N, C-alpha and C positions, 0 to 999 in steps of 0.2 A: 509590499509583502502580500501574497495571496493567502487567504485563510479558508480552510475547510473545517467545518464543525461536523463531527460524526452525528451529533444530535439532529442536524438538518437532514441526514439520511434516515436515521431511525432512533427513537428513544430506547428501543430494545434490540440492539445489535444481536445478530444470530450467531451461528457457528461458522465453521470454515467454508463449506461448499454450498452452492446453490441446491444441490441434490439432497442436502441434509436439513436445511432450514431456510426460512425467509430471511431477508436482510443479512445475508452472509458476508463474510469478509471477501470472498470471491466477487460477489455482486458489487459491494462497495468499491472494490478496486476497479472493476471494469466499467462501472457506471459513472464514477466520480473521480477517484484518486489518480488514475492514469492520465486522464485529460488535464486535470489541474496541475499535475507535476510537469507535464509537457508544456503547459502554458507558462509556468514559472521558468522552466528551462529556456524557452523561446524569448521571454522578456528579461532574462537574466535577473530574476527576482528570487526571493526565498519563498518557500511554501510552509505554512504553519498548519499542522493538524491539531485541532483542539479536541481532546478526548473527554472533556468534562460534560456533566449534566445528563448523561445517559443513565439508564437503570443498571449499568454494569456491563462487563465484557466476559465472554468466554475467551481464554487465551488464544484459541484457534482463530477467532475473528481477526484479532490484531496481527497474529503471525502470518495469516494468509494475505491480508491486505498490504501490510508493510513488506512482507517477504516478496510478493510479486513485484513490488516497486524496485527492490534491490535486484531481483532477477532481470527485470526489463531495462533498468537504467544503470546498473552497477553500483557497488557500494560507494565508490568515490563520488559519483554524481549525487547519490542520496545524502551522503555526509555534507556535501557542498551546498545543497539546496534545502533539504528538509529540516524543519524544527518541529518538535512534538511538545504539546502543552498538556499537562494533567496535574492540576492543583489538587484534585480529589484523590488521585491514585498515582503519585509520582514514581512508585515502583515499576509501573508499566514502562516508563521511559528507559529505566535502567535495564529491564528485561529485554526490551526490543533491541537496544544497542549492544548488549553483551551476548544475547542468544540468537535472536532472529537475524540481525544483520550478518554475523559471520556464517551462520548456517546457510542462509540463502545466497550469500556470495559464493560459498563453496559449491552449491548447486548450480549457480550460474556458470562458474568456471568449468564444471564438469558437464555442462549442457544437459542437466537433469530437469527437463521442462516441468513446470507446475501442472497439476491436474486441472482440467477445465470440465466442470459438470453442468454448466449452463451454456446457452447459446449467447455469444457476445458479438457485438459489432467489432470491427477491426480496432486495434489499439496500437499505441505508440511503443516503440522500443529503440533504445540507443544501441547502435551496432556499427562497429568500425568507425567511430567518431562521426556518425550521422544518425539522424532519425529515420526509421523505417516504419512501415505499417505491417502489422502481423495479424493473422486470424487463426482460428482454431483449425 
């Protein structure tokens, strides 16, 4: 199992987009989460995101980071690979699975691309049963 601790990214996770705050959900996704998910997919392992021990979250941080994951890899792949841990705030897990997952899968199906407000290196996306590289 591959583990990503949000705390290793920031003790004070920001808001949704890079243009709005430092340590945003968009930045977390593009700097860390996308690559780790791809690594788990390639190794046929699971990926654990540990949400504990930060100062707290704006809902938009988690929605953007996890939502982009659903958009780029599909809900099926996310359900297959991703595990989320939050002993401090277990309600986040429920909210992500019942709200973020279906909303972002709907966006993916409709091809409503997520907004990018920062400059990002190419990232991975699952497309037609293969991995491709995409950029802004």
